[in-house]
N, C-alpha and C positions, 0 to 999 in steps of 0.2 A: 508546369502547365495543366498536369492532372489535379494536383491540389487546387489549383485555382478554379477549376471547373467545379469541384465538389463544394468548395467554399462559395462560389456563387449560385449554386443550387440551394445551399443552406440560407444563403442570404436572401433569396427569393422566396423561400418557404417561410422564413421569419417575418419577412415583410407582410406577404399576403395573409399568413395565418395571424398575424397580429390584428389584421382587419376582421378576419373570421370571428376571432375570439371576442373582439369588440361587439360585432353582430350576435354571438350566441349570448352575451351577457347584457344586450340592450333589450329592455322591456318592450313588448309591443305598445304598450301606452306611451312610450317615449319616442315612437317612429315620427320621422320628420315628414316634412312635406304636406301636412294636413291629413296623413293616412288614418291615424287614430280619429280626426275629427270628421272625415268621411265615414269610418266605420260607424261612429254614434248616429249619424244622419240617416244611415241606411238602417240601423237598429230602431231608430225612433218612427222611420216611415212604416214599420211592420209590427211595431209592439202593441198598437192599439187593439189589433185583432187577437192578441193573446188571451184576453179577458172572456170574449165570447167563446173561444175554442176552450178554454179551462171549463165554462160553465156546460158546454155540450159534453165533454168528457166526463164531468161531475154527473150530471143526468144519465148518462150511459152507465156508469159505475152504480149509481143508485139503482137502475133498473136491472143490471146485471147481479149486484151482490145483495141488495137489501131485499128484492122481491124474491129472490131464491132462497133468502135465509128463513129459517123456522119463524112464525109469528112471535115467539117468547123472545127471540133475539133480534128482531128487526129495528127495535128502537135504539139499542145499543150499536147495532151496525150503522144506522142512519147518522147518530151523533158522531161516529168514528170518522165517517165519510165527510160530514159537515165540518168537523174539526180539520181535517186534511185540507179540504178546499179552502177553508179560511187561511191555514198557514201558506198555501199555494199562493193565494192572492196577495198576501203580504210579501212573499218571496217576489214575485212578479213586479210588484210596486217598487222594489228596491233591487231588482235584478242586476242593473247596470254596475251598480256600486258592489254588489256581491261578486260579479264577475271580475271586477277589479281586484278585490281581495284575493280572488284565486290566481290572478296573473301576479300580484305582488308576492304571493307565497313561493310560487316557482321561481319568481326571479331572485328571492332571497336564497333559495338552495342553489340556483346557479352562481350567483355572485360568491357564495361560501366556498364552492368547489373550485371555482377560477382563482380565487386568491388564497387558496390552501397552501401552507407554508412548505416549501422544500421541493414544490413541482413546478415545471415550466414547460412552455410549448416551443421554446427556442432549440433549433437543431444545433448541434455542434459536431466536430469531427471526433468520433471516438478514439481512444488510444490505440486500439487495434488496427484501425483504418491508417491512422497516421504513421504507425510503425511500417505497416504494410507498403505505404507510398514511398517512405524512406528507404525500404529495402529495395523495391522494385527500382527506384532512381539511383541505386549504387551501381555503377558501371562494372564491368567484368575487369578483373586485374590478372590477365593472364600474359606471361612473358613467354615469347618463342625463342628456344635456345636453338642454335645451329645444331649442337649434337643430337637433339632429339626433336629435330624440326617436324617430322610427320605427327608424333604424337601431340605436340605442342599445338600444331595447326588445328587438329582434330578438336582438342580442347577449347581452343580459341573460338572455333566456329560454333561449337555447342554452346559455350557460354554466352556468346553474342545472341545466338538464336532464342535462347531462353530469355534473355534479356529484352530483345525487341518484341517476342510474343507477349510476355507478361505485360509490357508497357502498352501494346496495342489492344489487348483485351482491357486493361485498365481505362485507357482513353474511350473506347467504345463504350464501356460500362459507365463512366464519368457523364459522358453525353446523354446516354440513355437514362441515367438518373436525373440529369437537368431536365430533359423533356418530361419524364414521369413527374417530378416535383411540381412544375408549373402546370402540367393537367389536372394533378390531383390537388392543388392548391385552389385552382379556378372551381373544381367541382365542390369543394368544400364551402367556398364563398357562396355559391349557388345555393347550397343546402341552408346555409346561414340566413340568407336572405329568405328563404322559403319558410324558416323557422319563425319568422316575424310575422309573415304574411298569413300563414295557415290559421292561427288562432284569430287573427281579425277577420278571416274571410268567412268562418262559420259563426262568429260572434253574433251577427244580425239575427240569426235564427235561434239564438238563445231563448227568447221569450216564447216562441212557439213550441220548442221542445220541452220547456218546464211546463207550459200550459198543458201539453199533452199528459204530463204525469199527474194531472188532477183525476185521471182515470184509474183504471186497475189492470191487472194482469200485463199483456203487452205493452200498453201504454206506459206503464213504469218503466219497463225495460228500455223504452225509447228514450225516456229522459236521462236514465242512468248511462246508457251508452254514449249519449251526447255528452254528458258531463265528464266522463272518463277520457273520450276522445279529446275534448277541449283541454282538460288538465294535461293529457299526455303530450299534446302539441305545445303547451306552455313550457312543460319540464324537459322538452327535447333539447333544449339548450345546454341544460346540465349534463345530459348524456353525451353530447357532442364535446363538451369540455372534456369529460373523462377519456372519450377516444381520443382526442389529440394528444392529451398528456400522457397517456399510456404508450401510444404510438411513437412519441418523441423519446420516451424513457427507453423503449426497447431499441430504437435506431441509435441513441447516444451510449448505452451500455451493453447493448446486446441481449437477445433473448436466450439464447443458449451459450453457456461458457464452455468453449472448446480448448483443447489442448494445442497450444500454437505450435509447439515443438513437434506435434505429430502430424502437422500439415506442411504440405509443400507450398511455396509461395503462389504458385498458380491456384492452388486450391484455397488458400487465404484469400486470394483476390476475388476469385468467384464467390466465396461464401460472403465476403463483406459487401460486394457489389450488389449482389441479388438481395442481401437483406436491405441496403440502402434504397434499392429501387422498388422493393415490394413493400416496405413499411407505408409510404404514402399511399399507395394504392389501397391497402388494407384499411387505413384510416378513413379515406375517402368512401370506401364501401361501407364501413360501418356507420359512419355519419348519414350516408344517403339510405341506409336501412333503419335508421333511428326511429321513425314512426312506427314500423312493424314490430321493432323489438321492445320499445316502450310500451307499445299496446298489448303486449304479452302478459305484461303484470299491472295495467291499469284497465 
């Protein structure tokens, strides 16, 4: 029964994480239900204002940088600003295509990590857990003799008490693992859906953010921060794939190699069950924090 509960938990994880991994590797451009088309419509509805915004910030940059520059350097400064403005206009005219290239690049990285040879997102029962289940399921073999009735009875009670206690702990832990796996899997799928929606949610503002970059100083930082945030959202799927595969590797093979002979059966049961329950929680937590973690280096 205990083994069946663990196998059921692994089956639920493998089914739901299979859906999540599909979402991790699904490009926002391939979102169904007209989501990408809706994003394009929203983008087009405000993209026309980008050119006036770029012109305004270009004029502000001229007033701020060129006028404040010594007279002998003003012409060079003006030409530099004008070249930058021209490049920004060219980028704005092709921005939707450029942002598509950014998403395709992130998708390629995610696909490569997902298809990495020798890694999997499938949970299986570890040899240590299987051995502990078999050991816990072995009933005590204590024979009561008439000549040593008192000692044998005491040994019989102690052996069966340990047997019942270990199996109760195992059963409770297995049920807790089942519940934790379901909750963690649902949380991971929710984050996977958000991974697709987040870049699409900020994509309509791309033209405005890039247009602001026609200015200088803080305006350039606005554009840079937007582009870093957008790319971070796009590549977060790759980070999520890594989290899932590392978590599964930990659960299947163990994070710490311990000396089985040095642990009692109860200690092994507690160690293995805690690891099985904590791993999905840790993976779900890492995936939920993917935006902040990716944002630290983008």
